[in-house]
Every structure is written in structure tokens, then in C-alpha cells.
DSSP file (Angstrom, degrees, kcal/mol; ACC not computed):
  #  RESIDUE AA STRUCTURE BP1 BP2  ACC     N-H-->O    O-->H-N    N-H-->O    O-->H-N    TCO  KAPPA ALPHA  PHI   PSI    X-CA   Y-CA   Z-CA
    1    1 A M              0   0    0      0, 0.0     2,-0.6     0, 0.0    51,-0.0   0.000 360.0 360.0 360.0 117.3    6.6  -59.7  107.4
    2    2 A N        -     0   0    0      2,-0.0    51,-3.1     0, 0.0     2,-0.5  -0.797 360.0-171.8 -92.6 117.8    4.4  -59.1  104.2
    3    3 A I  E     +A   52   0A   0     -2,-0.6     2,-0.3    49,-0.2    49,-0.2  -0.958   8.8 176.1-117.3 122.8    5.1  -55.7  102.6
    4    4 A E  E     -A   51   0A   0     47,-2.3    47,-2.7    -2,-0.5     2,-0.6  -0.871  29.7-135.6-122.3 152.7    2.9  -54.6   99.8
    5    5 A L  E     -A   50   0A   0     -2,-0.3     2,-0.3    45,-0.2    45,-0.2  -0.967  36.4-177.9-103.8 123.6    2.4  -51.4   97.6
    6    6 A R  E     -A   49   0A   0     43,-2.5    43,-3.2    -2,-0.6     2,-0.1  -0.943  29.6-108.1-124.3 145.6   -1.3  -50.7   97.3
    7    7 A E        -     0   0    0     -2,-0.3     2,-0.5    41,-0.2    41,-0.1  -0.435  38.4-116.4 -62.7 145.4   -3.3  -48.1   95.5
    8    8 A I        -     0   0    0     39,-0.3     2,-0.2    -2,-0.1    -1,-0.1  -0.785  37.9-172.0 -88.9 129.2   -4.9  -45.5   97.8
    9    9 A T     >  -     0   0    0     -2,-0.5     4,-1.9     1,-0.0     3,-0.5  -0.576  41.9-101.3-118.6 172.4   -8.6  -45.5   97.8
   10   10 A A  T  4 S+     0   0    0      1,-0.2     4,-0.4     2,-0.2    -1,-0.0   0.830 125.0  53.0 -62.8 -29.3  -11.4  -43.3   99.2
   11   11 A E  T  4 S+     0   0    0      1,-0.2    -1,-0.2     2,-0.1     4,-0.2   0.730 119.0  30.8 -78.3 -23.3  -11.7  -46.1  101.9
   12   12 A T  T  > S+     0   0    0     -3,-0.5     4,-1.8     2,-0.1     3,-0.3   0.523  90.7  92.3-116.9  -8.1   -8.0  -46.0  102.9
   13   13 A V  H  X S+     0   0    0     -4,-1.9     4,-2.4     1,-0.2     5,-0.2   0.879  85.5  53.6 -65.7 -35.3   -6.9  -42.4  102.3
   14   14 A I  H  > S+     0   0    0     -4,-0.4     4,-1.8     1,-0.2    -1,-0.2   0.892 108.7  49.2 -63.6 -39.1   -7.6  -41.2  105.8
   15   15 A A  H  > S+     0   0    0     -3,-0.3     4,-0.6     1,-0.2    -1,-0.2   0.914 111.4  50.0 -64.3 -37.3   -5.4  -44.0  107.3
   16   16 A I  H >< S+     0   0    0     -4,-1.8     3,-0.7     1,-0.2    16,-0.2   0.877 109.2  51.2 -68.9 -36.0   -2.6  -43.1  104.9
   17   17 A I  H 3< S+     0   0    0     -4,-2.4    16,-0.4     1,-0.2    15,-0.3   0.870 104.0  60.2 -71.7 -31.6   -2.9  -39.3  105.9
   18   18 A K  H 3< S+     0   0    0     -4,-1.8    -1,-0.2    -5,-0.2    -2,-0.2   0.640  80.8 107.2 -71.4 -16.4   -2.7  -40.2  109.6
   19   19 A L    <<  -     0   0    0     -3,-0.7    13,-0.5    -4,-0.6     2,-0.3  -0.395  50.2-174.5 -65.5 140.9    0.7  -41.8  109.3
   20   20 A Q        -     0   0    0     11,-0.1    68,-2.8    -2,-0.1    69,-0.3  -0.989  22.2-133.0-139.5 145.5    3.7  -39.9  110.7
   21   21 A V        -     0   0    0     -2,-0.3    66,-0.1    66,-0.3     5,-0.1  -0.342  54.8 -70.8 -76.3 176.3    7.4  -40.1  110.9
   22   22 A A    >>  -     0   0    0      1,-0.1     3,-2.4    -2,-0.1     4,-0.8  -0.358  49.4-110.1 -64.2 147.9    9.2  -39.6  114.1
   23   23 A P  G >4 S+     0   0    0      0, 0.0     3,-0.5     0, 0.0     4,-0.2   0.801 118.6  55.8 -56.0 -29.2    9.1  -36.1  115.3
   24   24 A A  G 34 S+     0   0    0      1,-0.2     3,-0.3     2,-0.1    -2,-0.0   0.673 107.5  52.9 -71.0 -13.8   12.9  -35.5  114.6
   25   25 A Q  G X> S+     0   0    0     -3,-2.4     3,-2.9     1,-0.2     4,-0.6   0.586  78.0  96.9 -94.0 -14.8   12.3  -36.6  111.0
   26   26 A Q  T << S+     0   0    0     -4,-0.8     3,-0.2    -3,-0.5    -1,-0.2   0.666  79.2  57.8 -58.7 -21.1    9.4  -34.2  110.2
   27   27 A G  T 34 S+     0   0    0     -3,-0.3    -1,-0.3    -4,-0.2     3,-0.1   0.521 103.1  55.3 -84.7  -4.6   11.7  -31.7  108.5
   28   28 A F  T <4 S+     0   0    0     -3,-2.9     2,-0.3     1,-0.3    92,-0.2   0.629 110.8  32.2-105.0 -15.3   12.9  -34.3  106.0
   29   29 A V  S  < S-     0   0    0     -4,-0.6    -1,-0.3    -3,-0.2    -8,-0.1  -0.987  77.0-120.2-146.3 136.2    9.6  -35.5  104.4
   30   30 A A        -     0   0    0     -2,-0.3    -3,-0.1     1,-0.1    -2,-0.0  -0.319  43.3 -93.6 -67.3 153.3    6.3  -33.7  103.7
   31   31 A P     >  -     0   0    0      0, 0.0     4,-2.2     0, 0.0     3,-0.5  -0.313  35.3-114.9 -60.6 153.9    3.1  -35.1  105.4
   32   32 A N  H  > S+     0   0    0    -13,-0.5     4,-3.0   -15,-0.3     5,-0.3   0.834 114.6  61.8 -65.1 -30.6    1.3  -37.5  103.3
   33   33 A S  H  > S+     0   0    0    -16,-0.4     4,-1.9     2,-0.2    -1,-0.2   0.915 106.4  45.3 -59.0 -37.8   -1.7  -35.1  103.0
   34   34 A V  H  > S+     0   0    0     -3,-0.5     4,-2.7     2,-0.2     5,-0.2   0.940 112.4  50.9 -71.9 -42.9    0.5  -32.6  101.3
   35   35 A S  H  X S+     0   0    0     -4,-2.2     4,-2.2     1,-0.2    -2,-0.2   0.947 112.5  47.5 -58.8 -45.3    2.1  -35.3   99.0
   36   36 A L  H  X S+     0   0    0     -4,-3.0     4,-1.1     1,-0.2    -1,-0.2   0.876 110.5  50.8 -66.8 -35.7   -1.4  -36.4   98.0
   37   37 A A  H >X S+     0   0    0     -4,-1.9     3,-0.6    -5,-0.3     4,-0.5   0.925 111.3  49.8 -69.2 -40.0   -2.6  -32.8   97.4
   38   38 A Q  H >< S+     0   0    0     -4,-2.7     3,-1.5     1,-0.2     4,-0.3   0.888 102.6  60.2 -63.0 -40.4    0.5  -32.3   95.2
   39   39 A A  H >< S+     0   0    0     -4,-2.2     3,-1.1     1,-0.3     6,-0.3   0.805  93.2  67.8 -62.9 -30.3   -0.1  -35.4   93.2
   40   40 A L  H << S+     0   0    0     -4,-1.1    -1,-0.3    -3,-0.6    -2,-0.2   0.806 107.1  37.9 -51.7 -33.5   -3.5  -33.9   92.2
   41   41 A F  T << S+     0   0    0     -3,-1.5    -1,-0.3    -4,-0.5    -2,-0.2   0.255 107.3  69.9-108.4   4.3   -1.7  -31.3   90.2
   42   42 A H    X   -     0   0    0     -3,-1.1     3,-2.5    -4,-0.3    -1,-0.1  -0.841  55.2-171.7-128.9  96.0    1.2  -33.5   88.7
   43   43 A P  T 3  S+     0   0    0      0, 0.0    -1,-0.1     0, 0.0    -4,-0.0   0.811  87.4  63.3 -61.8 -24.4    0.0  -36.0   86.2
   44   44 A E  T 3  S+     0   0    0     -3,-0.1    20,-3.6    19,-0.1     2,-0.3   0.571  78.8 109.4 -74.0  -4.9    3.5  -37.5   86.3
   45   45 A A  E <   - B   0  63A   0     -3,-2.5     2,-0.5    -6,-0.3    18,-0.2  -0.526  45.2-176.6 -75.7 129.2    3.0  -38.4   90.0
   46   46 A W  E     + B   0  62A   0     16,-2.2    16,-3.7    -2,-0.3     2,-0.3  -0.996  15.1 170.4-122.2 130.2    2.7  -42.2   90.7
   47   47 A Y  E     + B   0  61A   0     -2,-0.5     2,-0.3    14,-0.3   -39,-0.3  -0.995  15.0 177.9-144.3 151.2    2.1  -43.1   94.4
   48   48 A R  E     - B   0  60A   0     12,-2.5    12,-2.3    -2,-0.3     2,-0.4  -0.958  28.9-116.0-143.4 162.4    1.1  -46.0   96.5
   49   49 A A  E     -AB   6  59A   0    -43,-3.2   -43,-2.5    -2,-0.3     2,-0.6  -0.788  29.6-129.3 -92.8 143.7    0.6  -46.8  100.2
   50   50 A I  E     -AB   5  58A   0      8,-2.1     7,-3.8    -2,-0.4     8,-1.6  -0.851  23.6-163.9 -99.4 133.5    2.9  -49.2  101.8
   51   51 A Y  E     -AB   4  56A   0    -47,-2.7   -47,-2.3    -2,-0.6     2,-0.5  -0.889  11.3-163.6-115.4 136.5    1.3  -52.0  103.8
   52   52 A V  E >  S-AB   3  55A   0      3,-3.2     3,-2.4    -2,-0.4   -49,-0.2  -0.975  82.4 -22.0-119.6 120.5    2.9  -54.3  106.4
   53   53 A D  T 3  S-     0   0    0    -51,-3.1    -1,-0.1    -2,-0.5   -50,-0.1   0.859 129.4 -48.8  43.7  44.4    0.8  -57.4  107.1
   54   54 A G  T 3  S+     0   0    0    -52,-0.3    -1,-0.3     1,-0.2   -51,-0.1   0.388 116.9 111.1  80.7   2.2   -2.3  -55.7  105.9
   55   55 A E  E <  S-B   52   0A   0     -3,-2.4    -3,-3.2     1,-0.0    -1,-0.2  -0.892  75.6-107.7-109.7 140.4   -1.8  -52.4  108.0
   56   56 A P  E     +B   51   0A   0      0, 0.0    -5,-0.2     0, 0.0     3,-0.1  -0.402  48.6 157.6 -64.0 133.8   -1.0  -49.1  106.5
   57   57 A A  E     -     0   0A   0     -7,-3.8    30,-3.1     1,-0.3     2,-0.3   0.497  52.5 -19.5-138.7 -11.5    2.7  -48.3  107.3
   58   58 A G  E     -BC  50  86A   0     -8,-1.6    -8,-2.1    28,-0.3     2,-0.3  -0.970  52.0-112.1-176.4-170.1    4.0  -45.7  104.8
   59   59 A F  E     -BC  49  85A   0     26,-2.3    26,-3.0   -10,-0.3     2,-0.4  -0.997  14.1-169.6-152.2 146.5    3.9  -43.9  101.5
   60   60 A V  E     -BC  48  84A   0    -12,-2.3   -12,-2.5    -2,-0.3     2,-0.4  -0.999   6.2-178.5-141.4 136.1    5.9  -43.8   98.4
   61   61 A M  E     -BC  47  83A   0     22,-2.9    22,-2.1    -2,-0.4    21,-1.9  -0.987   5.1-170.3-142.5 135.4    5.6  -41.3   95.4
   62   62 A L  E     -BC  46  81A   0    -16,-3.7   -16,-2.2    -2,-0.4     2,-0.7  -0.803  27.4-125.3-118.0 155.9    7.5  -41.2   92.2
   63   63 A E  E     +BC  45  80A   0     17,-3.1    17,-1.9    -2,-0.3     2,-0.5  -0.923  36.1 172.3 -94.1 110.6    7.9  -38.8   89.3
   64   64 A D        +     0   0    0    -20,-3.6     3,-0.4    -2,-0.7    15,-0.1  -0.902  11.2 168.1-129.0 101.6    7.2  -41.0   86.2
   65   65 A R    >   +     0   0    0     -2,-0.5     3,-1.5    13,-0.4    11,-0.1   0.474  51.1  99.6 -84.5  -1.9    7.0  -38.9   83.1
   66   66 A S  T 3  S+     0   0    0      9,-0.4    -1,-0.2     1,-0.3     5,-0.1   0.736  82.6  46.9 -67.7 -24.3    7.0  -41.9   80.7
   67   67 A G  T 3  S+     0   0    0     -3,-0.4    -1,-0.3     8,-0.1    -2,-0.1   0.549  85.1 111.4 -94.2  -7.2    3.3  -41.9   80.1
   68   68 A L  S X  S-     0   0    0     -3,-1.5     3,-2.2     1,-0.1    -3,-0.0  -0.346  77.5-120.4 -67.4 141.8    2.9  -38.2   79.4
   69   69 A P  T 3  S+     0   0    0      0, 0.0    -1,-0.1     0, 0.0    -3,-0.0   0.773 115.0  44.4 -58.7 -23.6    1.9  -37.2   75.8
   70   70 A D  T 3  S+     0   0    0     -5,-0.1     2,-0.1     2,-0.0    -2,-0.1   0.066  82.0 148.4-106.4  24.6    5.2  -35.0   75.6
   71   71 A A    <   -     0   0    0     -3,-2.2     2,-0.1    -5,-0.1    -5,-0.1  -0.406  34.3-151.3 -65.5 130.6    7.4  -37.7   77.2
   72   72 A Q     >  -     0   0    0     -2,-0.1     4,-0.7     1,-0.1     3,-0.3  -0.409  33.4 -96.9 -89.0 168.6   11.1  -37.6   75.8
   73   73 A A  T >4 S+     0   0    0      1,-0.2     3,-2.0     2,-0.2     4,-0.5   0.948 126.6  56.6 -58.3 -47.8   13.4  -40.6   75.5
   74   74 A K  G >> S+     0   0    0      1,-0.3     4,-1.6     2,-0.2     3,-1.5   0.833  98.9  60.7 -49.4 -40.1   15.0  -39.6   78.8
   75   75 A D  G 34 S+     0   0    0     -3,-0.3    -9,-0.4     1,-0.3    -1,-0.3   0.689 102.5  52.0 -63.2 -20.1   11.5  -39.7   80.5
   76   76 A R  G << S+     0   0    0     -3,-2.0    -1,-0.3    -4,-0.7    -2,-0.2   0.577 115.2  41.7 -94.3  -9.2   11.3  -43.3   79.6
   77   77 A E  T <4 S+     0   0    0     -3,-1.5    36,-3.6    -4,-0.5    37,-2.2   0.605 112.7  50.0-109.4 -19.2   14.8  -44.1   81.2
   78   78 A E  E  <  + d   0 114A   0     -4,-1.6   -13,-0.4    35,-0.2     2,-0.3  -0.984  53.8 175.9-138.8 130.3   14.7  -42.0   84.3
   79   79 A A  E     - d   0 115A   0     35,-2.3    37,-2.6    -2,-0.4     2,-0.4  -0.792  21.9-131.2-123.8 167.0   12.3  -41.6   87.2
   80   80 A G  E     -Cd  63 116A   0    -17,-1.9   -17,-3.1    -2,-0.3     2,-1.1  -0.959   8.6-138.1-123.2 135.3   12.4  -39.6   90.4
   81   81 A L  E     +C   62   0A   0     35,-4.1    37,-0.5    -2,-0.4   -19,-0.2  -0.788  28.7 173.1 -86.9 103.4   11.7  -40.8   93.9
   82   82 A W  E     +     0   0A   0    -21,-1.9     2,-0.4    -2,-1.1   -20,-0.2   0.882  62.8   8.6 -82.0 -38.7    9.7  -37.7   95.3
   83   83 A R  E     +C   61   0A   0    -22,-2.1   -22,-2.9   -54,-0.1     2,-0.3  -0.996  49.9 171.1-151.0 138.7    8.7  -39.2   98.6
   84   84 A L  E     +C   60   0A   0     -2,-0.4     2,-0.4   -24,-0.2   -24,-0.2  -0.883  18.6 169.2-145.3 115.9    9.3  -42.2  100.7
   85   85 A M  E     -C   59   0A   0    -26,-3.0   -26,-2.3    -2,-0.3     2,-0.4  -0.987  16.0-168.0-130.8 134.9    7.9  -42.2  104.3
   86   86 A V  E     -C   58   0A   0     -2,-0.4   -28,-0.3   -28,-0.2     5,-0.1  -0.990  34.0-110.4-119.0 129.5    7.6  -45.0  106.8
   87   87 A D    >   -     0   0    0    -30,-3.1     3,-2.0    -2,-0.4     4,-0.5  -0.281  30.1-112.8 -52.3 143.4    5.4  -44.4  109.9
   88   88 A A  G >  S+     0   0    0    -68,-2.8     3,-0.6     1,-0.3    -1,-0.1   0.751 115.1  60.0 -54.0 -32.4    7.4  -44.2  113.1
   89   89 A R  G 3  S+     0   0    0    -69,-0.3    -1,-0.3     1,-0.2   -68,-0.1   0.738 109.3  42.2 -73.1 -19.9    6.0  -47.4  114.4
   90   90 A Y  G X >S+     0   0    0     -3,-2.0     3,-1.1   -33,-0.2     5,-0.6   0.359  86.0 117.6-105.7   5.5    7.4  -49.4  111.5
   91   91 A Q  T < 5S+     0   0    0     -3,-0.6    -3,-0.0    -4,-0.5    -4,-0.0  -0.451  71.2  27.7 -77.2 145.6   10.9  -47.8  111.2
   92   92 A G  T 3 5S+     0   0    0     -2,-0.1    -1,-0.2     0, 0.0    -4,-0.0   0.488  95.9  95.0  85.7   5.8   14.0  -49.9  111.7
   93   93 A L  T < 5S-     0   0    0     -3,-1.1    -2,-0.1     0, 0.0    -3,-0.0   0.374 102.9-104.1-102.5  -3.1   12.2  -53.0  110.6
   94   94 A G  T  >5S+     0   0    0     -4,-0.1     4,-1.9     3,-0.0     5,-0.1   0.620  82.2 128.5  90.5  11.4   13.3  -52.9  106.9
   95   95 A V  H  ><S+     0   0    0     -5,-0.6     4,-2.5     2,-0.2     5,-0.2   0.922  70.9  45.5 -70.4 -45.6   10.0  -51.7  105.6
   96   96 A G  H  > S+     0   0    0      2,-0.2     4,-2.6     1,-0.2     5,-0.2   0.889 112.8  52.1 -60.1 -40.4   11.3  -48.8  103.6
   97   97 A R  H  > S+     0   0    0      2,-0.2     4,-1.7     1,-0.2    -2,-0.2   0.889 111.9  44.4 -61.7 -43.7   14.0  -50.8  102.2
   98   98 A A  H  X S+     0   0    0     -4,-1.9     4,-1.6     2,-0.2    -2,-0.2   0.902 113.9  51.5 -69.5 -40.0   11.6  -53.6  101.0
   99   99 A A  H  X S+     0   0    0     -4,-2.5     4,-2.4     1,-0.2    -2,-0.2   0.921 111.7  44.4 -55.1 -47.3    9.2  -51.1   99.7
  100  100 A L  H  X S+     0   0    0     -4,-2.6     4,-2.6     1,-0.2    -1,-0.2   0.843 108.7  57.7 -72.4 -26.9   11.8  -49.2   97.7
  101  101 A R  H  X S+     0   0    0     -4,-1.7     4,-1.9     2,-0.2    -1,-0.2   0.842 106.5  51.6 -68.6 -33.5   13.2  -52.5   96.4
  102  102 A Q  H  X S+     0   0    0     -4,-1.6     4,-2.6     2,-0.2    -2,-0.2   0.930 110.3  47.5 -57.0 -52.3    9.7  -53.3   95.0
  103  103 A V  H  X S+     0   0    0     -4,-2.4     4,-2.7     1,-0.2    -2,-0.2   0.939 112.1  48.8 -59.0 -46.4    9.6  -50.0   93.3
  104  104 A I  H  X S+     0   0    0     -4,-2.6     4,-2.6     1,-0.2    -1,-0.2   0.898 110.5  51.6 -58.6 -40.1   13.1  -50.5   91.8
  105  105 A G  H  X S+     0   0    0     -4,-1.9     4,-2.2     2,-0.2    -1,-0.2   0.926 111.2  48.7 -60.0 -44.5   12.0  -54.0   90.7
  106  106 A Q  H  X S+     0   0    0     -4,-2.6     4,-1.4     1,-0.2    -2,-0.2   0.926 112.8  48.4 -62.3 -47.5    8.9  -52.3   89.0
  107  107 A L  H  <>S+     0   0    0     -4,-2.7     5,-2.3     1,-0.2    -1,-0.2   0.895 110.1  48.6 -60.7 -41.9   11.0  -49.7   87.4
  108  108 A R  H ><5S+     0   0    0     -4,-2.6     3,-1.8     1,-0.2    -1,-0.2   0.896 108.2  55.4 -67.6 -37.7   13.6  -52.1   86.0
  109  109 A A  H 3<5S+     0   0    0     -4,-2.2    -1,-0.2     1,-0.3    -2,-0.2   0.791 106.7  52.6 -64.7 -27.6   10.9  -54.3   84.6
  110  110 A R  T 3<5S-     0   0    0     -4,-1.4    -1,-0.3    -5,-0.2    -2,-0.2   0.376 124.0-105.4 -88.3  -1.9    9.6  -51.3   82.7
  111  111 A G  T < 5 +     0   0    0     -3,-1.8    -3,-0.2     1,-0.3    -2,-0.1   0.524  63.5 156.0  89.8   7.2   13.0  -50.6   81.2
  112  112 A F      < -     0   0    0     -5,-2.3    -1,-0.3    -6,-0.2   -35,-0.2  -0.401  27.9-161.4 -63.7 143.9   14.1  -47.6   83.4
  113  113 A Q        +     0   0    0    -36,-3.6    39,-3.8     1,-0.3     2,-0.3   0.724  64.6  16.1 -98.7 -29.5   17.8  -46.9   83.7
  114  114 A R  E     -dE  78 151A   0    -37,-2.2   -35,-2.3    37,-0.3     2,-0.5  -0.996  54.7-148.4-151.0 154.0   18.1  -44.7   86.7
  115  115 A L  E     -dE  79 150A   0     35,-2.4    35,-2.0    -2,-0.3     2,-0.3  -0.990  18.1-160.4-123.5 123.0   16.3  -43.6   89.7
  116  116 A L  E     +dE  80 149A   0    -37,-2.6   -35,-4.1    -2,-0.5     2,-0.3  -0.700  16.8 160.3 -96.4 150.2   16.9  -40.2   91.1
  117  117 A T  E     - E   0 148A   0     31,-2.3    31,-3.1    -2,-0.3     2,-0.3  -0.948  17.8-152.7-156.3 177.4   16.1  -38.9   94.6
  118  118 A S  E     - E   0 147A   0    -37,-0.5     2,-0.3    -2,-0.3    29,-0.2  -0.968   5.3-164.9-148.6 158.3   17.1  -36.1   96.9
  119  119 A Y  E     - E   0 146A   0     27,-1.5    27,-2.2    -2,-0.3   -90,-0.1  -0.987  27.4-111.5-147.3 156.9   17.3  -35.4  100.6
  120  120 A V        -     0   0    0     -2,-0.3     7,-0.2    25,-0.2    25,-0.2  -0.776  42.1-125.3 -78.8 119.4   17.7  -32.4  103.0
  121  121 A P        +     0   0    0      0, 0.0    -1,-0.0     0, 0.0     0, 0.0  -0.431  58.6  93.1 -73.7 147.7   21.1  -32.6  104.7
  122  122 A G  S >  S-     0   0    0     -2,-0.1     3,-2.1   -94,-0.0     2,-0.1  -0.813  79.7 -39.1 152.4 169.3   21.3  -32.6  108.5
  123  123 A P  T 3  S+     0   0    0      0, 0.0     0, 0.0     0, 0.0     0, 0.0  -0.355 127.3  17.0 -57.8 125.9   21.4  -34.8  111.5
  124  124 A G  T 3  S+     0   0    0      1,-0.2   -96,-0.1    -2,-0.1  -100,-0.0   0.508  89.1 150.7  91.2   1.9   19.1  -37.8  111.0
  125  125 A C    <   -     0   0    0     -3,-2.1    -1,-0.2     1,-0.1     4,-0.2  -0.187  56.7-115.3 -65.2 161.5   18.9  -37.3  107.3
  126  126 A P  S >> S+     0   0    0      0, 0.0     4,-2.1     0, 0.0     3,-0.7   0.350  82.6 111.2 -86.3  13.0   18.2  -40.4  105.1
  127  127 A E  H 3> S+     0   0    0      1,-0.2     4,-2.5     2,-0.2     5,-0.2   0.880  77.5  49.8 -45.2 -49.0   21.5  -40.2  103.3
  128  128 A P  H 3> S+     0   0    0      0, 0.0     4,-1.8     0, 0.0    -1,-0.2   0.834 109.5  52.7 -62.5 -36.0   22.9  -43.3  104.9
  129  129 A F  H <> S+     0   0    0     -3,-0.7     4,-1.2     2,-0.2    -2,-0.2   0.947 112.3  44.2 -57.4 -59.4   19.6  -45.3  104.0
  130  130 A Y  H  <>S+     0   0    0     -4,-2.1     5,-2.3     1,-0.2     3,-0.4   0.900 112.1  52.9 -61.2 -44.6   19.9  -44.3  100.4
  131  131 A K  H ><5S+     0   0    0     -4,-2.5     3,-1.6     1,-0.2    -1,-0.2   0.879 105.3  54.3 -57.3 -41.9   23.7  -45.1  100.2
  132  132 A R  H 3<5S+     0   0    0     -4,-1.8    -1,-0.2     1,-0.3    -2,-0.2   0.847 106.5  52.8 -68.1 -29.2   23.2  -48.6  101.7
  133  133 A L  T 3<5S-     0   0    0     -4,-1.2    -1,-0.3    -3,-0.4    -2,-0.2   0.446 128.9 -97.8 -80.7  -2.7   20.6  -49.2   98.8
  134  134 A G  T < 5S+     0   0    0     -3,-1.6    17,-0.4     1,-0.3    -3,-0.2   0.518  73.2 144.4  97.0   6.7   23.3  -48.1   96.2
  135  135 A F      < -     0   0    0     -5,-2.3    -1,-0.3    -6,-0.1    15,-0.2  -0.478  28.5-165.2 -72.8 151.2   22.4  -44.5   95.5
  136  136 A T  E     -F  149   0A   0     13,-2.8    13,-2.7    -2,-0.1     2,-0.0  -0.988  26.8 -96.5-136.5 150.7   25.4  -42.3   94.9
  137  137 A P  E     -F  148   0A   0      0, 0.0    11,-0.3     0, 0.0     9,-0.0  -0.348  21.2-158.4 -64.8 142.7   25.7  -38.4   94.9
  138  138 A T  E     -     0   0A   0      9,-2.6    10,-0.1     2,-0.3     3,-0.1   0.444  43.2-112.3 -98.2  -1.3   25.5  -36.8   91.4
  139  139 A G  E    S+     0   0A   0      8,-0.5     2,-0.3     1,-0.3     9,-0.1   0.342  81.1 118.9  86.9  -6.2   27.3  -33.7   92.6
  140  140 A E  E     -     0   0A   0      7,-0.4     7,-2.5     2,-0.0     2,-0.4  -0.649  48.1-160.0 -96.6 150.0   24.1  -31.7   92.1
  141  141 A V  E     -F  146   0A   0     -2,-0.3     2,-0.5     5,-0.2     5,-0.2  -0.998   7.1-165.8-122.9 133.7   22.1  -29.7   94.8
  142  142 A D  E >  S-F  145   0A   0      3,-3.2     3,-1.6    -2,-0.4    -2,-0.0  -0.949  73.5 -25.2-125.8 107.5   18.5  -28.9   94.0
  143  143 A G  T 3  S-     0   0    0     -2,-0.5    -1,-0.1     1,-0.3     3,-0.1   0.846 128.3 -47.4  57.4  37.5   16.9  -26.3   96.2
  144  144 A G  T 3  S+     0   0    0      1,-0.3     2,-0.4   -24,-0.0    -1,-0.3   0.381 115.8 118.1  83.3   0.9   19.2  -27.1   99.1
  145  145 A E  E <   - F   0 142A   0     -3,-1.6    -3,-3.2   -25,-0.2     2,-0.3  -0.845  66.4-124.1-103.3 141.9   18.7  -30.9   98.6
  146  146 A V  E     -EF 119 141A   0    -27,-2.2   -27,-1.5    -2,-0.4     2,-0.5  -0.625  26.8-136.7 -80.1 131.0   21.5  -33.2   97.7
  147  147 A V  E     -E  118   0A   0     -7,-2.5    -9,-2.6    -2,-0.3    -8,-0.5  -0.778  23.0-176.1 -98.8 132.3   20.7  -35.2   94.6
  148  148 A L  E     -EF 117 137A   0    -31,-3.1   -31,-2.3    -2,-0.5     2,-0.3  -0.878   7.0-156.2-122.8 154.1   21.4  -38.9   94.5
  149  149 A A  E     -EF 116 136A   0    -13,-2.7   -13,-2.8    -2,-0.3     2,-0.4  -0.976   6.5-158.7-135.3 151.0   21.1  -41.5   91.6
  150  150 A L  E     -E  115   0A   0    -35,-2.0   -35,-2.4    -2,-0.3     2,-0.4  -0.998  19.1-136.7-127.2 119.4   20.7  -45.2   91.4
  151  151 A T  E      E  114   0A   0     -2,-0.4   -37,-0.3   -17,-0.4   -38,-0.1  -0.643 360.0 360.0 -77.8 131.5   21.7  -47.1   88.2
  152  152 A L              0   0    0    -39,-3.8   -38,-0.2    -2,-0.4    -1,-0.1   0.362 360.0 360.0 -91.3 360.0   19.0  -49.6   87.5
């Protein structure tokens, strides 16, 4: 299985918007259309489509403030995982894990020290997924979401 992170283009955006998580997971991640709309207004948003064997399979979006004119030292050391979604058809195949490992590799290569993320607690939440990848709770709760960190 070949998993790639690709830029979203005018030709591919509709396919990415049509991807959906399983119905029971819809309360845990925003639709890709909402994520892309939010990215328009956040210059720190970095996002890519996840492809499996050439087919659209998911979406990932980071908060990366390192390139902003007002970036602080912390902004060059810490990034935030804002969104990670894998279409229901591709879940359970290691797609999310492989895509996130690619993101982590890119962040490490750029000198980042830490990756933060958060999740809405509840049955079926992604907490076990993140913990298996090495994320640990920070003790913080932000807007009802539990914050986790991964040391890079």
C-alpha cells in the first residue's frame, strides 16, 4: 500500500471534500470542507490530502507558525495537528498512522521539537490511536478537548 501526502488542487478538491469518516466518528473531526474553509483564513494552516495507491483517502492539517512574519522561537519548535481524518473505507488499514508518521518525519527534518494535538473525549474517540503513536496527555483541556503532545 503506497501512502502519499499531496497538495490539494482545483482538480482534486471535490474528491477530498467528499471523503467522510464513519457516522459514529462525525462528532470527532470536522468535515474536510469546513477544514479547507478555515485554512483560507489561517496563514499558519498547512494541509495535504492523504492518498492510498493513487486514490484520495484522507486529509491532514497542521498549525505551522514557523513561516509567519511574527514567528517566535517557540513557533519554530512546536506545531499543532489540527485535523487528521481518514475516510471510512480506509480505516483500520494503517493509513492514518502512516500519514501521521510522514508528517512527523517532515517536522523532525525541519527541526521541530514537539507536536501537539487534541481530541474530544468520548466513546470511539481517537485517544488510543494517538497514544499508540507516542502522544501523551499534557494535563491541559482546551475548549473541552484533551491536549496531547509528542516529543519529536
